[in-house]
mmCIF file of the N, C-alpha and C atoms, coordinates in Angstrom:
data_MODEL
# 
_entry.id   MODEL 
# 
loop_
_atom_site.group_PDB 
_atom_site.id 
_atom_site.type_symbol 
_atom_site.label_atom_id 
_atom_site.label_alt_id 
_atom_site.label_comp_id 
_atom_site.label_asym_id 
_atom_site.label_entity_id 
_atom_site.label_seq_id 
_atom_site.pdbx_PDB_ins_code 
_atom_site.Cartn_x 
_atom_site.Cartn_y 
_atom_site.Cartn_z 
_atom_site.occupancy 
_atom_site.B_iso_or_equiv 
_atom_site.pdbx_formal_charge 
_atom_site.auth_seq_id 
_atom_site.auth_comp_id 
_atom_site.auth_asym_id 
_atom_site.auth_atom_id 
_atom_site.pdbx_PDB_model_num 
ATOM 1   N N  . MET A 1 1  ? 2.326   -0.990  7.357   1.00 0.00 ? 1  MET A N  1 
ATOM 2   C CA . MET A 1 1  ? 2.764   -1.773  6.224   1.00 0.00 ? 1  MET A CA 1 
ATOM 3   C C  . MET A 1 1  ? 2.996   -0.857  5.024   1.00 0.00 ? 1  MET A C  1 
ATOM 4   N N  . SER A 1 2  ? 4.105   -1.014  4.356   1.00 0.00 ? 2  SER A N  1 
ATOM 5   C CA . SER A 1 2  ? 4.421   -0.211  3.188   1.00 0.00 ? 2  SER A CA 1 
ATOM 6   C C  . SER A 1 2  ? 3.665   -0.734  1.979   1.00 0.00 ? 2  SER A C  1 
ATOM 7   N N  . ARG A 1 3  ? 3.423   0.155   1.025   1.00 0.00 ? 3  ARG A N  1 
ATOM 8   C CA . ARG A 1 3  ? 2.594   -0.233  -0.107  1.00 0.00 ? 3  ARG A CA 1 
ATOM 9   C C  . ARG A 1 3  ? 3.234   0.114   -1.441  1.00 0.00 ? 3  ARG A C  1 
ATOM 10  N N  . LEU A 1 4  ? 3.141   -0.830  -2.336  1.00 0.00 ? 4  LEU A N  1 
ATOM 11  C CA . LEU A 1 4  ? 3.502   -0.630  -3.730  1.00 0.00 ? 4  LEU A CA 1 
ATOM 12  C C  . LEU A 1 4  ? 2.216   -0.511  -4.524  1.00 0.00 ? 4  LEU A C  1 
ATOM 13  N N  . THR A 1 5  ? 2.216   0.339   -5.530  1.00 0.00 ? 5  THR A N  1 
ATOM 14  C CA . THR A 1 5  ? 1.064   0.467   -6.407  1.00 0.00 ? 5  THR A CA 1 
ATOM 15  C C  . THR A 1 5  ? 1.494   0.069   -7.803  1.00 0.00 ? 5  THR A C  1 
ATOM 16  N N  . VAL A 1 6  ? 0.691   -0.761  -8.432  1.00 0.00 ? 6  VAL A N  1 
ATOM 17  C CA . VAL A 1 6  ? 0.951   -1.162  -9.811  1.00 0.00 ? 6  VAL A CA 1 
ATOM 18  C C  . VAL A 1 6  ? -0.192  -0.641  -10.660 1.00 0.00 ? 6  VAL A C  1 
ATOM 19  N N  . TYR A 1 7  ? 0.141   0.171   -11.653 1.00 0.00 ? 7  TYR A N  1 
ATOM 20  C CA . TYR A 1 7  ? -0.842  0.634   -12.621 1.00 0.00 ? 7  TYR A CA 1 
ATOM 21  C C  . TYR A 1 7  ? -0.794  -0.354  -13.773 1.00 0.00 ? 7  TYR A C  1 
ATOM 22  N N  . SER A 1 8  ? -1.955  -0.894  -14.097 1.00 0.00 ? 8  SER A N  1 
ATOM 23  C CA . SER A 1 8  ? -2.039  -2.033  -15.000 1.00 0.00 ? 8  SER A CA 1 
ATOM 24  C C  . SER A 1 8  ? -3.301  -1.920  -15.840 1.00 0.00 ? 8  SER A C  1 
ATOM 25  N N  . ARG A 1 9  ? -3.532  -2.938  -16.656 1.00 0.00 ? 9  ARG A N  1 
ATOM 26  C CA . ARG A 1 9  ? -4.805  -3.050  -17.382 1.00 0.00 ? 9  ARG A CA 1 
ATOM 27  C C  . ARG A 1 9  ? -5.078  -4.515  -17.655 1.00 0.00 ? 9  ARG A C  1 
ATOM 28  N N  . GLU A 1 10 ? -6.320  -4.818  -17.893 1.00 0.00 ? 10 GLU A N  1 
ATOM 29  C CA . GLU A 1 10 ? -6.712  -6.200  -18.187 1.00 0.00 ? 10 GLU A CA 1 
ATOM 30  C C  . GLU A 1 10 ? -6.147  -6.632  -19.533 1.00 0.00 ? 10 GLU A C  1 
ATOM 31  N N  . ASP A 1 11 ? -5.942  -7.933  -19.669 1.00 0.00 ? 11 ASP A N  1 
ATOM 32  C CA . ASP A 1 11 ? -5.461  -8.529  -20.918 1.00 0.00 ? 11 ASP A CA 1 
ATOM 33  C C  . ASP A 1 11 ? -4.139  -7.927  -21.385 1.00 0.00 ? 11 ASP A C  1 
ATOM 34  N N  . CYS A 1 12 ? -3.255  -7.655  -20.436 1.00 0.00 ? 12 CYS A N  1 
ATOM 35  C CA . CYS A 1 12 ? -1.946  -7.086  -20.731 1.00 0.00 ? 12 CYS A CA 1 
ATOM 36  C C  . CYS A 1 12 ? -0.879  -8.115  -20.340 1.00 0.00 ? 12 CYS A C  1 
ATOM 37  N N  . PRO A 1 13 ? -0.266  -8.774  -21.315 1.00 0.00 ? 13 PRO A N  1 
ATOM 38  C CA . PRO A 1 13 ? 0.732   -9.799  -20.995 1.00 0.00 ? 13 PRO A CA 1 
ATOM 39  C C  . PRO A 1 13 ? 1.913   -9.259  -20.172 1.00 0.00 ? 13 PRO A C  1 
ATOM 40  N N  . LEU A 1 14 ? 2.374   -8.052  -20.478 1.00 0.00 ? 14 LEU A N  1 
ATOM 41  C CA . LEU A 1 14 ? 3.463   -7.470  -19.680 1.00 0.00 ? 14 LEU A CA 1 
ATOM 42  C C  . LEU A 1 14 ? 3.030   -7.258  -18.236 1.00 0.00 ? 14 LEU A C  1 
ATOM 43  N N  . CYS A 1 15 ? 1.793   -6.825  -18.036 1.00 0.00 ? 15 CYS A N  1 
ATOM 44  C CA . CYS A 1 15 ? 1.265   -6.604  -16.689 1.00 0.00 ? 15 CYS A CA 1 
ATOM 45  C C  . CYS A 1 15 ? 1.221   -7.924  -15.920 1.00 0.00 ? 15 CYS A C  1 
ATOM 46  N N  . GLU A 1 16 ? 0.738   -8.957  -16.577 1.00 0.00 ? 16 GLU A N  1 
ATOM 47  C CA . GLU A 1 16 ? 0.646   -10.276 -15.938 1.00 0.00 ? 16 GLU A CA 1 
ATOM 48  C C  . GLU A 1 16 ? 2.033   -10.805 -15.574 1.00 0.00 ? 16 GLU A C  1 
ATOM 49  N N  . GLU A 1 17 ? 2.997   -10.611 -16.456 1.00 0.00 ? 17 GLU A N  1 
ATOM 50  C CA . GLU A 1 17 ? 4.368   -11.055 -16.201 1.00 0.00 ? 17 GLU A CA 1 
ATOM 51  C C  . GLU A 1 17 ? 4.974   -10.302 -15.012 1.00 0.00 ? 17 GLU A C  1 
ATOM 52  N N  . LEU A 1 18 ? 4.807   -8.988  -15.006 1.00 0.00 ? 18 LEU A N  1 
ATOM 53  C CA . LEU A 1 18 ? 5.351   -8.185  -13.909 1.00 0.00 ? 18 LEU A CA 1 
ATOM 54  C C  . LEU A 1 18 ? 4.721   -8.587  -12.583 1.00 0.00 ? 18 LEU A C  1 
ATOM 55  N N  . LEU A 1 19 ? 3.410   -8.746  -12.555 1.00 0.00 ? 19 LEU A N  1 
ATOM 56  C CA . LEU A 1 19 ? 2.737   -9.115  -11.311 1.00 0.00 ? 19 LEU A CA 1 
ATOM 57  C C  . LEU A 1 19 ? 3.148   -10.504 -10.827 1.00 0.00 ? 19 LEU A C  1 
ATOM 58  N N  . ALA A 1 20 ? 3.369   -11.428 -11.757 1.00 0.00 ? 20 ALA A N  1 
ATOM 59  C CA . ALA A 1 20 ? 3.799   -12.778 -11.376 1.00 0.00 ? 20 ALA A CA 1 
ATOM 60  C C  . ALA A 1 20 ? 5.160   -12.744 -10.679 1.00 0.00 ? 20 ALA A C  1 
ATOM 61  N N  . GLU A 1 21 ? 6.013   -11.802 -11.045 1.00 0.00 ? 21 GLU A N  1 
ATOM 62  C CA . GLU A 1 21 ? 7.321   -11.649 -10.405 1.00 0.00 ? 21 GLU A CA 1 
ATOM 63  C C  . GLU A 1 21 ? 7.216   -10.819 -9.124  1.00 0.00 ? 21 GLU A C  1 
ATOM 64  N N  . LEU A 1 22 ? 6.436   -9.755  -9.181  1.00 0.00 ? 22 LEU A N  1 
ATOM 65  C CA . LEU A 1 22 ? 6.377   -8.804  -8.073  1.00 0.00 ? 22 LEU A CA 1 
ATOM 66  C C  . LEU A 1 22 ? 5.634   -9.342  -6.851  1.00 0.00 ? 22 LEU A C  1 
ATOM 67  N N  . LEU A 1 23 ? 4.499   -9.981  -7.050  1.00 0.00 ? 23 LEU A N  1 
ATOM 68  C CA . LEU A 1 23 ? 3.663   -10.376 -5.914  1.00 0.00 ? 23 LEU A CA 1 
ATOM 69  C C  . LEU A 1 23 ? 4.369   -11.301 -4.925  1.00 0.00 ? 23 LEU A C  1 
ATOM 70  N N  . PRO A 1 24 ? 5.062   -12.354 -5.373  1.00 0.00 ? 24 PRO A N  1 
ATOM 71  C CA . PRO A 1 24 ? 5.779   -13.191 -4.394  1.00 0.00 ? 24 PRO A CA 1 
ATOM 72  C C  . PRO A 1 24 ? 6.901   -12.428 -3.684  1.00 0.00 ? 24 PRO A C  1 
ATOM 73  N N  . TRP A 1 25 ? 7.612   -11.583 -4.429  1.00 0.00 ? 25 TRP A N  1 
ATOM 74  C CA . TRP A 1 25 ? 8.696   -10.772 -3.850  1.00 0.00 ? 25 TRP A CA 1 
ATOM 75  C C  . TRP A 1 25 ? 8.133   -9.858  -2.763  1.00 0.00 ? 25 TRP A C  1 
ATOM 76  N N  . ALA A 1 26 ? 7.043   -9.170  -3.069  1.00 0.00 ? 26 ALA A N  1 
ATOM 77  C CA . ALA A 1 26 ? 6.435   -8.241  -2.118  1.00 0.00 ? 26 ALA A CA 1 
ATOM 78  C C  . ALA A 1 26 ? 5.891   -8.981  -0.902  1.00 0.00 ? 26 ALA A C  1 
ATOM 79  N N  . ASP A 1 27 ? 5.269   -10.135 -1.124  1.00 0.00 ? 27 ASP A N  1 
ATOM 80  C CA . ASP A 1 27 ? 4.708   -10.923 -0.029  1.00 0.00 ? 27 ASP A CA 1 
ATOM 81  C C  . ASP A 1 27 ? 5.803   -11.365 0.950   1.00 0.00 ? 27 ASP A C  1 
ATOM 82  N N  . GLU A 1 28 ? 6.941   -11.790 0.425   1.00 0.00 ? 28 GLU A N  1 
ATOM 83  C CA . GLU A 1 28 ? 8.059   -12.212 1.278   1.00 0.00 ? 28 GLU A CA 1 
ATOM 84  C C  . GLU A 1 28 ? 8.560   -11.080 2.176   1.00 0.00 ? 28 GLU A C  1 
ATOM 85  N N  . ARG A 1 29 ? 8.408   -9.861  1.710   1.00 0.00 ? 29 ARG A N  1 
ATOM 86  C CA . ARG A 1 29 ? 8.918   -8.697  2.443   1.00 0.00 ? 29 ARG A CA 1 
ATOM 87  C C  . ARG A 1 29 ? 7.839   -7.943  3.218   1.00 0.00 ? 29 ARG A C  1 
ATOM 88  N N  . GLY A 1 30 ? 6.616   -8.420  3.135   1.00 0.00 ? 30 GLY A N  1 
ATOM 89  C CA . GLY A 1 30 ? 5.522   -7.797  3.878   1.00 0.00 ? 30 GLY A CA 1 
ATOM 90  C C  . GLY A 1 30 ? 4.992   -6.521  3.264   1.00 0.00 ? 30 GLY A C  1 
ATOM 91  N N  . PHE A 1 31 ? 5.189   -6.344  1.960   1.00 0.00 ? 31 PHE A N  1 
ATOM 92  C CA . PHE A 1 31 ? 4.670   -5.162  1.274   1.00 0.00 ? 31 PHE A CA 1 
ATOM 93  C C  . PHE A 1 31 ? 3.310   -5.469  0.673   1.00 0.00 ? 31 PHE A C  1 
ATOM 94  N N  . ALA A 1 32 ? 2.357   -4.606  0.907   1.00 0.00 ? 32 ALA A N  1 
ATOM 95  C CA . ALA A 1 32 ? 1.053   -4.724  0.257   1.00 0.00 ? 32 ALA A CA 1 
ATOM 96  C C  . ALA A 1 32 ? 1.194   -4.187  -1.165  1.00 0.00 ? 32 ALA A C  1 
ATOM 97  N N  . VAL A 1 33 ? 0.454   -4.775  -2.078  1.00 0.00 ? 33 VAL A N  1 
ATOM 98  C CA . VAL A 1 33 ? 0.469   -4.322  -3.470  1.00 0.00 ? 33 VAL A CA 1 
ATOM 99  C C  . VAL A 1 33 ? -0.946  -3.941  -3.861  1.00 0.00 ? 33 VAL A C  1 
ATOM 100 N N  . GLN A 1 34 ? -1.117  -2.702  -4.257  1.00 0.00 ? 34 GLN A N  1 
ATOM 101 C CA . GLN A 1 34 ? -2.398  -2.227  -4.752  1.00 0.00 ? 34 GLN A CA 1 
ATOM 102 C C  . GLN A 1 34 ? -2.317  -2.221  -6.278  1.00 0.00 ? 34 GLN A C  1 
ATOM 103 N N  . ILE A 1 35 ? -3.276  -2.860  -6.924  1.00 0.00 ? 35 ILE A N  1 
ATOM 104 C CA . ILE A 1 35 ? -3.303  -2.925  -8.379  1.00 0.00 ? 35 ILE A CA 1 
ATOM 105 C C  . ILE A 1 35 ? -4.434  -2.038  -8.868  1.00 0.00 ? 35 ILE A C  1 
ATOM 106 N N  . ILE A 1 36 ? -4.096  -1.086  -9.725  1.00 0.00 ? 36 ILE A N  1 
ATOM 107 C CA . ILE A 1 36 ? -5.086  -0.143  -10.242 1.00 0.00 ? 36 ILE A CA 1 
ATOM 108 C C  . ILE A 1 36 ? -5.171  -0.284  -11.756 1.00 0.00 ? 36 ILE A C  1 
ATOM 109 N N  . ASP A 1 37 ? -6.382  -0.487  -12.240 1.00 0.00 ? 37 ASP A N  1 
ATOM 110 C CA . ASP A 1 37 ? -6.631  -0.604  -13.677 1.00 0.00 ? 37 ASP A CA 1 
ATOM 111 C C  . ASP A 1 37 ? -6.741  0.805   -14.264 1.00 0.00 ? 37 ASP A C  1 
ATOM 112 N N  . VAL A 1 38 ? -5.789  1.175   -15.117 1.00 0.00 ? 38 VAL A N  1 
ATOM 113 C CA . VAL A 1 38 ? -5.793  2.532   -15.670 1.00 0.00 ? 38 VAL A CA 1 
ATOM 114 C C  . VAL A 1 38 ? -6.997  2.790   -16.561 1.00 0.00 ? 38 VAL A C  1 
ATOM 115 N N  . ASP A 1 39 ? -7.587  1.732   -17.101 1.00 0.00 ? 39 ASP A N  1 
ATOM 116 C CA . ASP A 1 39 ? -8.749  1.904   -17.971 1.00 0.00 ? 39 ASP A CA 1 
ATOM 117 C C  . ASP A 1 39 ? -10.022 2.211   -17.190 1.00 0.00 ? 39 ASP A C  1 
ATOM 118 N N  . SER A 1 40 ? -9.956  2.128   -15.864 1.00 0.00 ? 40 SER A N  1 
ATOM 119 C CA . SER A 1 40 ? -11.142 2.367   -15.039 1.00 0.00 ? 40 SER A CA 1 
ATOM 120 C C  . SER A 1 40 ? -11.376 3.852   -14.757 1.00 0.00 ? 40 SER A C  1 
ATOM 121 N N  . ASP A 1 41 ? -10.426 4.694   -15.139 1.00 0.00 ? 41 ASP A N  1 
ATOM 122 C CA . ASP A 1 41 ? -10.522 6.118   -14.824 1.00 0.00 ? 41 ASP A CA 1 
ATOM 123 C C  . ASP A 1 41 ? -9.919  6.924   -15.976 1.00 0.00 ? 41 ASP A C  1 
ATOM 124 N N  . PRO A 1 42 ? -10.694 7.831   -16.572 1.00 0.00 ? 42 PRO A N  1 
ATOM 125 C CA . PRO A 1 42 ? -10.195 8.612   -17.706 1.00 0.00 ? 42 PRO A CA 1 
ATOM 126 C C  . PRO A 1 42 ? -8.911  9.395   -17.385 1.00 0.00 ? 42 PRO A C  1 
ATOM 127 N N  . GLN A 1 43 ? -8.792  9.900   -16.171 1.00 0.00 ? 43 GLN A N  1 
ATOM 128 C CA . GLN A 1 43 ? -7.578  10.639  -15.796 1.00 0.00 ? 43 GLN A CA 1 
ATOM 129 C C  . GLN A 1 43 ? -6.363  9.718   -15.756 1.00 0.00 ? 43 GLN A C  1 
ATOM 130 N N  . LEU A 1 44 ? -6.541  8.519   -15.206 1.00 0.00 ? 44 LEU A N  1 
ATOM 131 C CA . LEU A 1 44 ? -5.432  7.561   -15.176 1.00 0.00 ? 44 LEU A CA 1 
ATOM 132 C C  . LEU A 1 44 ? -5.071  7.128   -16.588 1.00 0.00 ? 44 LEU A C  1 
ATOM 133 N N  . LEU A 1 45 ? -6.063  6.940   -17.424 1.00 0.00 ? 45 LEU A N  1 
ATOM 134 C CA . LEU A 1 45 ? -5.816  6.543   -18.806 1.00 0.00 ? 45 LEU A CA 1 
ATOM 135 C C  . LEU A 1 45 ? -5.015  7.623   -19.533 1.00 0.00 ? 45 LEU A C  1 
ATOM 136 N N  . ARG A 1 46 ? -5.361  8.882   -19.326 1.00 0.00 ? 46 ARG A N  1 
ATOM 137 C CA . ARG A 1 46 ? -4.606  9.983   -19.937 1.00 0.00 ? 46 ARG A CA 1 
ATOM 138 C C  . ARG A 1 46 ? -3.186  10.043  -19.379 1.00 0.00 ? 46 ARG A C  1 
ATOM 139 N N  . ARG A 1 47 ? -3.064  9.833   -18.075 1.00 0.00 ? 47 ARG A N  1 
ATOM 140 C CA . ARG A 1 47 ? -1.760  9.957   -17.420 1.00 0.00 ? 47 ARG A CA 1 
ATOM 141 C C  . ARG A 1 47 ? -0.800  8.833   -17.818 1.00 0.00 ? 47 ARG A C  1 
ATOM 142 N N  . TYR A 1 48 ? -1.304  7.599   -17.847 1.00 0.00 ? 48 TYR A N  1 
ATOM 143 C CA . TYR A 1 48 ? -0.435  6.456   -18.085 1.00 0.00 ? 48 TYR A CA 1 
ATOM 144 C C  . TYR A 1 48 ? -0.521  5.883   -19.494 1.00 0.00 ? 48 TYR A C  1 
ATOM 145 N N  . GLY A 1 49 ? -1.675  6.031   -20.152 1.00 0.00 ? 49 GLY A N  1 
ATOM 146 C CA . GLY A 1 49 ? -1.818  5.544   -21.525 1.00 0.00 ? 49 GLY A CA 1 
ATOM 147 C C  . GLY A 1 49 ? -1.274  4.144   -21.698 1.00 0.00 ? 49 GLY A C  1 
ATOM 148 N N  . LEU A 1 50 ? -0.274  4.016   -22.545 1.00 0.00 ? 50 LEU A N  1 
ATOM 149 C CA . LEU A 1 50 ? 0.344   2.714   -22.803 1.00 0.00 ? 50 LEU A CA 1 
ATOM 150 C C  . LEU A 1 50 ? 1.545   2.453   -21.902 1.00 0.00 ? 50 LEU A C  1 
ATOM 151 N N  . LYS A 1 51 ? 1.795   3.347   -20.963 1.00 0.00 ? 51 LYS A N  1 
ATOM 152 C CA . LYS A 1 51 ? 2.958   3.217   -20.069 1.00 0.00 ? 51 LYS A CA 1 
ATOM 153 C C  . LYS A 1 51 ? 2.604   2.317   -18.877 1.00 0.00 ? 51 LYS A C  1 
ATOM 154 N N  . VAL A 1 52 ? 2.194   1.088   -19.190 1.00 0.00 ? 52 VAL A N  1 
ATOM 155 C CA . VAL A 1 52 ? 1.865   0.101   -18.173 1.00 0.00 ? 52 VAL A CA 1 
ATOM 156 C C  . VAL A 1 52 ? 2.563   -1.203  -18.524 1.00 0.00 ? 52 VAL A C  1 
ATOM 157 N N  . PRO A 1 53 ? 2.845   -2.017  -17.571 1.00 0.00 ? 53 PRO A N  1 
ATOM 158 C CA . PRO A 1 53 ? 2.650   -1.816  -16.142 1.00 0.00 ? 53 PRO A CA 1 
ATOM 159 C C  . PRO A 1 53 ? 3.657   -0.820  -15.589 1.00 0.00 ? 53 PRO A C  1 
ATOM 160 N N  . LEU A 1 54 ? 3.248   -0.125  -14.569 1.00 0.00 ? 54 LEU A N  1 
ATOM 161 C CA . LEU A 1 54 ? 4.093   0.847   -13.900 1.00 0.00 ? 54 LEU A CA 1 
ATOM 162 C C  . LEU A 1 54 ? 4.037   0.575   -12.405 1.00 0.00 ? 54 LEU A C  1 
ATOM 163 N N  . VAL A 1 55 ? 5.211   0.492   -11.786 1.00 0.00 ? 55 VAL A N  1 
ATOM 164 C CA . VAL A 1 55 ? 5.305   0.259   -10.347 1.00 0.00 ? 55 VAL A CA 1 
ATOM 165 C C  . VAL A 1 55 ? 5.651   1.568   -9.679  1.00 0.00 ? 55 VAL A C  1 
ATOM 166 N N  . ASP A 1 56 ? 4.867   1.917   -8.662  1.00 0.00 ? 56 ASP A N  1 
ATOM 167 C CA . ASP A 1 56 ? 5.019   3.169   -7.921  1.00 0.00 ? 56 ASP A CA 1 
ATOM 168 C C  . ASP A 1 56 ? 5.262   2.848   -6.452  1.00 0.00 ? 56 ASP A C  1 
ATOM 169 N N  . TRP A 1 57 ? 6.155   3.589   -5.843  1.00 0.00 ? 57 TRP A N  1 
ATOM 170 C CA . TRP A 1 57 ? 6.433   3.463   -4.411  1.00 0.00 ? 57 TRP A CA 1 
ATOM 171 C C  . TRP A 1 57 ? 6.324   4.860   -3.818  1.00 0.00 ? 57 TRP A C  1 
ATOM 172 N N  . SER A 1 58 ? 5.306   5.085   -3.005  1.00 0.00 ? 58 SER A N  1 
ATOM 173 C CA . SER A 1 58 ? 5.107   6.374   -2.334  1.00 0.00 ? 58 SER A CA 1 
ATOM 174 C C  . SER A 1 58 ? 5.152   7.554   -3.299  1.00 0.00 ? 58 SER A C  1 
ATOM 175 N N  . GLY A 1 59 ? 4.482   7.403   -4.443  1.00 0.00 ? 59 GLY A N  1 
ATOM 176 C CA . GLY A 1 59 ? 4.395   8.495   -5.397  1.00 0.00 ? 59 GLY A CA 1 
ATOM 177 C C  . GLY A 1 59 ? 5.567   8.598   -6.354  1.00 0.00 ? 59 GLY A C  1 
ATOM 178 N N  . GLU A 1 60 ? 6.516   7.702   -6.250  1.00 0.00 ? 60 GLU A N  1 
ATOM 179 C CA . GLU A 1 60 ? 7.696   7.731   -7.118  1.00 0.00 ? 60 GLU A CA 1 
ATOM 180 C C  . GLU A 1 60 ? 7.690   6.511   -8.034  1.00 0.00 ? 60 GLU A C  1 
ATOM 181 N N  . THR A 1 61 ? 7.851   6.762   -9.327  1.00 0.00 ? 61 THR A N  1 
ATOM 182 C CA . THR A 1 61 ? 7.912   5.657   -10.275 1.00 0.00 ? 61 THR A CA 1 
ATOM 183 C C  . THR A 1 61 ? 9.190   4.872   -10.059 1.00 0.00 ? 61 THR A C  1 
ATOM 184 N N  . VAL A 1 62 ? 9.027   3.566   -9.885  1.00 0.00 ? 62 VAL A N  1 
ATOM 185 C CA . VAL A 1 62 ? 10.178  2.676   -9.708  1.00 0.00 ? 62 VAL A CA 1 
ATOM 186 C C  . VAL A 1 62 ? 10.591  2.111   -11.066 1.00 0.00 ? 62 VAL A C  1 
ATOM 187 N N  . CYS A 1 63 ? 9.613   1.619   -11.828 1.00 0.00 ? 63 CYS A N  1 
ATOM 188 C CA . CYS A 1 63 ? 9.903   1.044   -13.138 1.00 0.00 ? 63 CYS A CA 1 
ATOM 189 C C  . CYS A 1 63 ? 8.602   0.911   -13.909 1.00 0.00 ? 63 CYS A C  1 
ATOM 190 N N  . PHE A 1 64 ? 8.736   0.731   -15.222 1.00 0.00 ? 64 PHE A N  1 
ATOM 191 C CA . PHE A 1 64 ? 7.554   0.421   -16.026 1.00 0.00 ? 64 PHE A CA 1 
ATOM 192 C C  . PHE A 1 64 ? 7.970   -0.477  -17.173 1.00 0.00 ? 64 PHE A C  1 
ATOM 193 N N  . GLY A 1 65 ? 7.008   -1.225  -17.668 1.00 0.00 ? 65 GLY A N  1 
ATOM 194 C CA . GLY A 1 65 ? 7.270   -2.174  -18.746 1.00 0.00 ? 65 GLY A CA 1 
ATOM 195 C C  . GLY A 1 65 ? 7.698   -3.523  -18.213 1.00 0.00 ? 65 GLY A C  1 
ATOM 196 N N  . HIS A 1 66 ? 8.811   -3.544  -17.506 1.00 0.00 ? 66 HIS A N  1 
ATOM 197 C CA . HIS A 1 66 ? 9.346   -4.773  -16.913 1.00 0.00 ? 66 HIS A CA 1 
ATOM 198 C C  . HIS A 1 66 ? 9.767   -4.476  -15.486 1.00 0.00 ? 66 HIS A C  1 
ATOM 199 N N  . LEU A 1 67 ? 9.748   -5.481  -14.646 1.00 0.00 ? 67 LEU A N  1 
ATOM 200 C CA . LEU A 1 67 ? 10.130  -5.313  -13.249 1.00 0.00 ? 67 LEU A CA 1 
ATOM 201 C C  . LEU A 1 67 ? 11.641  -5.118  -13.143 1.00 0.00 ? 67 LEU A C  1 
ATOM 202 N N  . ASP A 1 68 ? 12.035  -4.048  -12.478 1.00 0.00 ? 68 ASP A N  1 
ATOM 203 C CA . ASP A 1 68 ? 13.444  -3.763  -12.214 1.00 0.00 ? 68 ASP A CA 1 
ATOM 204 C C  . ASP A 1 68 ? 13.673  -4.033  -10.728 1.00 0.00 ? 68 ASP A C  1 
ATOM 205 N N  . LEU A 1 69 ? 14.072  -5.259  -10.413 1.00 0.00 ? 69 LEU A N  1 
ATOM 206 C CA . LEU A 1 69 ? 14.234  -5.643  -9.007  1.00 0.00 ? 69 LEU A CA 1 
ATOM 207 C C  . LEU A 1 69 ? 15.317  -4.844  -8.308  1.00 0.00 ? 69 LEU A C  1 
ATOM 208 N N  . LEU A 1 70 ? 16.375  -4.476  -9.011  1.00 0.00 ? 70 LEU A N  1 
ATOM 209 C CA . LEU A 1 70 ? 17.433  -3.682  -8.389  1.00 0.00 ? 70 LEU A CA 1 
ATOM 210 C C  . LEU A 1 70 ? 16.887  -2.324  -7.958  1.00 0.00 ? 70 LEU A C  1 
ATOM 211 N N  . ALA A 1 71 ? 16.148  -1.660  -8.830  1.00 0.00 ? 71 ALA A N  1 
ATOM 212 C CA . ALA A 1 71 ? 15.550  -0.365  -8.482  1.00 0.00 ? 71 ALA A CA 1 
ATOM 213 C C  . ALA A 1 71 ? 14.553  -0.527  -7.340  1.00 0.00 ? 71 ALA A C  1 
ATOM 214 N N  . LEU A 1 72 ? 13.787  -1.584  -7.373  1.00 0.00 ? 72 LEU A N  1 
ATOM 215 C CA . LEU A 1 72 ? 12.790  -1.839  -6.332  1.00 0.00 ? 72 LEU A CA 1 
ATOM 216 C C  . LEU A 1 72 ? 13.458  -2.091  -4.985  1.00 0.00 ? 72 LEU A C  1 
ATOM 217 N N  . LYS A 1 73 ? 14.504  -2.903  -4.983  1.00 0.00 ? 73 LYS A N  1 
ATOM 218 C CA . LYS A 1 73 ? 15.233  -3.172  -3.738  1.00 0.00 ? 73 LYS A CA 1 
ATOM 219 C C  . LYS A 1 73 ? 15.854  -1.902  -3.186  1.00 0.00 ? 73 LYS A C  1 
ATOM 220 N N  . THR A 1 74 ? 16.391  -1.078  -4.066  1.00 0.00 ? 74 THR A N  1 
ATOM 221 C CA . THR A 1 74 ? 17.027  0.174   -3.639  1.00 0.00 ? 74 THR A CA 1 
ATOM 222 C C  . THR A 1 74 ? 16.022  1.125   -3.007  1.00 0.00 ? 74 THR A C  1 
ATOM 223 N N  . ILE A 1 75 ? 14.892  1.314   -3.654  1.00 0.00 ? 75 ILE A N  1 
ATOM 224 C CA . ILE A 1 75 ? 13.909  2.292   -3.173  1.00 0.00 ? 75 ILE A CA 1 
ATOM 225 C C  . ILE A 1 75 ? 13.177  1.805   -1.917  1.00 0.00 ? 75 ILE A C  1 
ATOM 226 N N  . THR A 1 76 ? 13.053  0.498   -1.750  1.00 0.00 ? 76 THR A N  1 
ATOM 227 C CA . THR A 1 76 ? 12.317  -0.020  -0.586  1.00 0.00 ? 76 THR A CA 1 
ATOM 228 C C  . THR A 1 76 ? 13.244  -0.389  0.575   1.00 0.00 ? 76 THR A C  1 
ATOM 229 N N  . ARG A 1 77 ? 14.518  -0.215  0.408   1.00 0.00 ? 77 ARG A N  1 
ATOM 230 C CA . ARG A 1 77 ? 15.498  -0.619  1.421   1.00 0.00 ? 77 ARG A CA 1 
ATOM 231 C C  . ARG A 1 77 ? 15.222  -0.035  2.808   1.00 0.00 ? 77 ARG A C  1 
ATOM 232 N N  . SER A 1 78 ? 14.784  1.205   2.845   1.00 0.00 ? 78 SER A N  1 
ATOM 233 C CA . SER A 1 78 ? 14.577  1.858   4.150   1.00 0.00 ? 78 SER A CA 1 
ATOM 234 C C  . SER A 1 78 ? 13.217  1.537   4.771   1.00 0.00 ? 78 SER A C  1 
ATOM 235 N N  . ALA A 1 79 ? 12.383  0.806   4.058   1.00 0.00 ? 79 ALA A N  1 
ATOM 236 C CA . ALA A 1 79 ? 11.040  0.507   4.568   1.00 0.00 ? 79 ALA A CA 1 
ATOM 237 C C  . ALA A 1 79 ? 11.068  -0.647  5.542   1.00 0.00 ? 79 ALA A C  1 
# 
């Protein structure tokens, strides 16, 4: 099963909006979604800071801030 990773944080309206769009889309296609709270790790906090939500596919940033379904469809097409 292919996996998407979302870097997020609690009480983040943009994160909640992105996940509300992404989770049903990913479920329909059989993609697992791992959600990581950047505030849980000092290294992640330094790396991502305010650049959340961020969607990652196999180590490659797909989009951040808002869900870019076109970019997501393009990058996951071969999966």
